[in-house]
C-alpha positions, 0 to 999 in steps of 0.5 A: 397736772393732767392726772390731778385734773382727771382725778378732780373731775372723777370725784365731782362726777361721783359726788353728783351721781351719789347726790342725785341717787340720794335725792330719788324716790320710788313708786309702788302699787297693785293693779286688778281687773274689775272682777277683783283678779290680779292683772298680771303683766300689765305695762306700767310707765311714766308718761313722757319718760323712759321709766317703766316696768311690767306687773308681775303675776300677782299684779304688783309693780315697783319703779325705782330711782325716779327723780322727785317731781309730778308724773302721770302713771300709765297702765295699758294692756290689750283687752283692758282699758288704758288708765292714767293716774297723777302722782307726786314723787318725793326724795328718799320716799316710796310713793305708794299708788292706790290700788288701780282697777282696769275695766274691760275694753268694750270695743276690744271685747266686741271684736273677740265676740265677732271672731268667736262666732266664726263657728256657728255651732259652738255654744259657750253657755248651758241652758237655764234648764241645765242649771249651771250658771257657769260658761261651758269652758269653766265647767269640770263636766263633760258637756256637749251641745248640739246647736240650733244651727246644726240641727237646721243645717243637717236637716234633723227633723226628729231626736232619732234622725241623726242628732247624736252624729254630733256627739262622741261616744253616744250611740242610738239603739235602733229599737222600734224606729222613730218611736223611742230615741233610746241613746246609750253611752258608756255602757248603758241607756242615758237618761232622757231630760226635757227642759231639765226634767227627767221624762223617763218613766220606763225603758220604753219612752219617751216619744222621740221629740219633733225638732220643730220646737227644739232649740238645741240638745245638751249631752252630759257624759259620765257620772256628771249625769247626777248633776241634776239629781235624778240622773244616771252614772252614764249621763243624760241628754236635755232637750231644750225647747224654744222660748220667746226671744223678744224679737219679732220674727218668723220662719217657715220651711218646707221639707220634700225627700225620698220616699214620700217625705213632705213636711212643713213647719212654722216658727213665730216669735214676737211681742204680745204687749208693746212694752215687750214685757208679754212675749210669745212663741209658736212652733207648728209642724206636720209631716207624712213620711213613708219608708224604703220598706213597703206599708211603713209610715210615720205621720206627725204633727206637733204644736208648741205655744210659749208665753212669758211675762215679765212680772218686774224687772227681777221676775219672769214667769214662762208658761209652755205647752208641747203637743206631738201626735204620731200615726205610725205603722206597726213598730215591730216591722223594723225587724227581719229574721232569717235563719240563713244569716245576715244580708240574705234578704233585700234591703227593702224586705218587710213582713209588714201586711198592708192592712195592719191597724196603725199605731197612734201616740198622743204626747202632752207636756206642760211647763210653768217656770218662774225665775227671780233675780235677787241681785247680780249674784243670786237667782232662784228658779221654780219649775212645775210640769205635767207629762201625759203620754198614751199610746194604742197600737201593736208590735209584730214579731215572729212566733216561729221561724223555720229552717226554710226561712218560712215563719209565723208572724205575731202581733202583740198589743202595745198599749202604754200610758205614762203620767208624771208630775214634777217639781223643781226649786233651785238657787244659783249664787256667785260668791268670793271668799278671799281670792276663790270664786264659788259658783253655788247650785243647790236645789230639790227635785220632786216627782210622781210617776205612774206607768202602765202598759198592756203587751199580754195580748197577741194574735198570729197572722199566719197558720201551720201550713199557711206560713209567711214565705220570705221567698214569695212575700204576701203582704196582703190580708194574712190567712189568719186575719187581723187581730181584735184585741180586748179593751173592755177591761181597764188598762191598769188591770191588764197591766197589772196581769202582765206585770206592766206596772211601774211606779216611781216617787222621789224627793231628792236634793243636791248642792255643789260648788 
């Protein structure tokens, strides 16, 4: 009798379980983020119940064996908003939930941004002049950025003053001191850019930038140097100047250092109009600087005003002017020659006489930039620039070095001039084809560059029998006097006579996805 009762109870239990199972339903759907990407591994659950699951890597989820009734479906994930969807489960049916779109949780993202800024020397996005509208982490090219904070904290005052210590694989050729930067990487000299323009007219140039008007420097390595059309397979560096920020602020600095370094700079940033449509930025700097070697100096001043005007909510015009003036000692004095090998002369040894005329440089650059946003995904940028550089000075080299170390010093004229006009038109786009995101960059570059230089005149400071003696250096008036170069003939004719003319004209296009 007991056995029969147990069998009856088991049968009843099985019947009830089968009946309940037969009366259950299911829930099915997908979850995506606001940018259309599948929200993988999002938590899915029915509020107030133990029913739940996790979305797969495609954002798909499914709940089975759910008793009929009305429920609230909850979705949750770190960094995404929690969303609640009301639904009804019917017996023997699978309820298809409409696609759930989860937006980023603003509060969570704010906390992430604060945390990421613990390293202030990192920059996550390239400048507009590098043309890439893409976070650096998503760029397939090798790009390193020397930030404004790094330049400030390391007290870098010019491009040749240690900026590349922050860049792997880059070396600076110590050619003519602080006159030219000349950075090499991967076996050759990389191209020098300023605000997206290739400012190289010859191997000799451009004038190394004063850091007073520089915001940061972007280094693009390897074949990616062709990314900006007229680049180089070894790479490029792009000096990005300071622009108005819309914040009213100012900064003044005074620097004093060894060897009579005295430097002052001023950075003003603010609004011209009350509505904030017309903005300005002004940077000025001046310095006096001597050297650990006698008679060497590098005195400079720079001024860089910028004005930007918001024509409408989608269009902005920026006008910028950079001017640098350098008054320097002879650029060849940095070299020391000796027949007795390396490190045989004192560290502060020099062959530079005190009265040799200075080298003067004037470097001008003007920019006009217009930006227009068609919408959130497409942007058009047009840029025009004019660069003018003129130098009047000399370079000192030995005509002869004798076995006893005595030499005949020679001074050659060094008078280069470069004139460059360049234009750019580029478009940035962000589109999708299915699940694939395309960041499109295309444009054209045009340039007209003319360079001329006279290095054909020279003058020996010393004579045979009156050689310069490194053991007893006389840095006063040389026995053959100082040079008197002939400037009566136009520079272009003198440059043509010595092979110092370089002309470059090009129009190029590029397109990348």
